[in-house]
matplotlib code that plots the C-alpha trace (Angstrom):
import matplotlib.pyplot as plt

x = [89.3, 87.5, 89.0, 87.9, 88.0, 91.3, 93.0, 91.2, 92.6, 96.0, 96.0, 94.6, 97.4, 100.1, 98.6, 98.4, 102.0, 103.2, 101.3, 102.8, 106.2, 105.8, 104.3, 107.3, 109.8, 107.9, 108.0, 111.7, 112.5, 110.2, 112.0, 115.4, 114.6, 113.2, 116.4, 118.4, 116.5, 116.8, 120.5, 120.7, 118.7, 120.7, 123.9, 122.8, 121.5, 124.8, 126.7, 124.4, 124.7, 128.4, 129.0, 126.8, 128.8, 132.1, 130.9, 129.6, 133.0, 134.6, 132.4, 132.9, 136.7, 136.5, 134.4, 136.9, 139.7, 137.7, 137.2, 140.8, 142.1, 139.6, 140.6, 144.4, 145.8, 147.9, 145.4, 142.5, 144.7, 145.3, 141.6, 141.1, 144.1, 142.3, 139.0, 140.7, 142.4, 139.0, 137.5, 140.4, 139.9, 136.1, 137.1, 139.6, 137.2, 134.6, 137.3, 138.3, 134.8, 134.7, 138.0, 136.3, 133.3, 134.9, 138.6, 141.0, 138.7, 138.8, 142.7, 143.5, 141.1, 142.2, 145.7, 145.0, 143.2, 145.9, 148.5, 146.4, 146.2, 149.9, 150.7, 148.4, 150.1, 153.6, 152.9, 151.3, 154.4, 156.7, 154.7, 154.9, 158.6, 159.2, 156.9, 158.8, 162.1, 163.7, 161.9, 165.1, 165.2, 165.9, 163.9, 160.6, 158.8, 159.5, 158.4, 155.1, 154.2, 154.9, 152.9, 150.1, 149.3, 148.5, 147.2, 145.3, 143.2, 140.0, 138.6, 140.1, 143.7, 146.1, 145.8, 142.1, 141.9, 143.8, 141.3, 138.5, 140.1, 140.4, 136.5, 135.6, 137.5, 135.6, 132.4, 133.2, 134.4, 131.3, 128.7, 127.6, 127.0, 124.9, 122.9, 122.8, 123.1, 121.0, 123.5, 126.0, 127.3, 128.6, 126.0, 127.8]
y = [-131.5, -128.9, -125.7, -125.0, -121.4, -121.8, -122.9, -120.1, -117.5, -119.0, -118.8, -115.3, -114.1, -115.7, -114.0, -110.7, -111.0, -111.8, -108.8, -106.5, -107.8, -107.3, -103.8, -103.0, -104.2, -102.3, -99.1, -99.6, -100.0, -97.0, -94.9, -95.9, -95.0, -91.7, -91.0, -91.9, -89.7, -86.8, -87.3, -87.3, -84.0, -82.5, -83.3, -81.9, -78.9, -78.2, -78.8, -76.5, -73.7, -74.1, -74.0, -71.0, -69.2, -70.3, -68.8, -65.7, -65.1, -65.9, -63.5, -60.8, -61.1, -61.0, -57.8, -56.3, -57.1, -55.3, -52.2, -52.2, -52.5, -49.9, -47.1, -46.3, -44.3, -45.2, -43.9, -45.8, -49.0, -48.9, -48.9, -51.7, -53.7, -53.6, -54.8, -57.4, -58.7, -58.8, -60.7, -63.1, -63.8, -64.5, -66.8, -68.7, -69.3, -70.6, -72.9, -74.2, -75.4, -76.8, -78.7, -80.4, -81.6, -82.2, -82.6, -81.0, -80.6, -76.7, -76.6, -76.1, -73.1, -71.7, -71.8, -69.8, -67.1, -66.9, -66.5, -63.7, -61.9, -62.4, -61.0, -58.0, -57.3, -57.5, -55.2, -52.8, -53.0, -52.5, -49.6, -47.9, -48.5, -47.1, -44.2, -43.4, -43.7, -40.6, -39.3, -39.4, -43.2, -44.5, -47.6, -46.1, -45.9, -49.4, -50.6, -48.5, -50.3, -53.8, -53.0, -51.3, -54.6, -56.1, -53.0, -51.4, -53.3, -55.1, -58.6, -58.9, -58.4, -61.4, -60.8, -60.4, -63.6, -65.3, -64.1, -65.3, -68.7, -69.1, -68.1, -70.6, -73.3, -72.5, -72.7, -76.0, -77.4, -76.3, -77.0, -80.4, -79.0, -76.1, -78.1, -81.7, -81.5, -84.6, -86.7, -87.0, -90.5, -90.2, -89.7, -89.1]
z = [76.6, 78.5, 79.9, 83.4, 84.7, 86.5, 83.1, 81.4, 83.7, 83.4, 79.6, 79.7, 82.2, 80.0, 76.9, 78.7, 79.9, 76.4, 75.0, 77.6, 76.8, 73.1, 73.6, 75.9, 73.3, 70.4, 72.6, 73.2, 69.6, 68.6, 71.3, 70.2, 66.4, 67.7, 69.6, 66.7, 64.3, 66.9, 67.1, 63.3, 63.1, 65.8, 64.2, 60.8, 62.3, 64.2, 61.0, 59.1, 61.6, 61.9, 58.1, 57.9, 60.6, 58.9, 55.5, 57.1, 58.6, 55.3, 53.5, 56.1, 55.7, 52.0, 52.1, 54.5, 52.0, 49.3, 51.4, 52.5, 48.9, 47.5, 49.7, 49.6, 52.3, 55.3, 57.8, 56.2, 56.0, 59.7, 60.1, 57.8, 59.3, 62.7, 61.1, 59.1, 62.2, 63.9, 61.2, 60.9, 64.6, 64.3, 61.4, 63.5, 66.2, 63.9, 62.3, 65.6, 66.2, 62.6, 63.3, 66.3, 64.2, 60.7, 61.3, 59.0, 56.1, 56.0, 56.5, 52.7, 52.3, 55.7, 54.6, 51.5, 53.4, 55.8, 53.1, 51.6, 55.1, 55.6, 52.1, 52.8, 56.1, 54.8, 51.9, 54.3, 56.6, 53.6, 52.4, 55.9, 56.1, 52.7, 53.4, 56.5, 54.7, 53.1, 50.1, 48.3, 48.4, 44.8, 45.1, 46.6, 43.3, 42.5, 46.0, 45.7, 42.5, 44.1, 47.3, 45.3, 43.6, 47.1, 49.0, 46.1, 43.6, 42.9, 42.4, 39.0, 39.7, 40.7, 44.5, 44.3, 42.4, 45.2, 47.7, 45.5, 45.0, 48.8, 49.2, 46.5, 48.3, 51.5, 49.6, 48.3, 51.6, 53.3, 50.6, 51.8, 55.3, 53.9, 51.3, 52.4, 56.1, 56.5, 54.5, 57.2, 57.5, 61.1, 63.8, 66.9]

ax = plt.figure().add_subplot(projection="3d")
ax.plot(x, y, z, "-o")
ax.set_aspect("equal")
plt.show()
């Protein structure tokens, strides 16, 4: 069986079409894998940057707590109250974005830090109320000692430990996004 020129051209054309089809399929597969890797990297980078921002806000809030509790005077506390509110708002904004990407995973530490903020604010209000009251008030001394524990102190006291516990919970909750951002299972 001899192949003539026309048959040879037909075989060559078929072979070329098969090669072009295989090349196109391989190119599509490689492009798909590349896009999948890009999405995976983008999600990991997004998670890392968000976790970094959340922790930065948390650490700034902790530092503001420390400053507020180190310097005890009503005027200084007014300044720190404003700064604590600003840092709390920044943290809230970062936590909203985290909720979009990670769901409710940061709710427990968020609740702890909110309880600390609330306790500090209540203690400051009570201190102001008592300070504005008559100096002859019989329970003023007892009140000052109770509010002192929240308004004044350091990391080692009970209130300071509550703050540090909330910080540790944030660290634990964001750790996988900071250290292992490429281990995200859901690529969206």
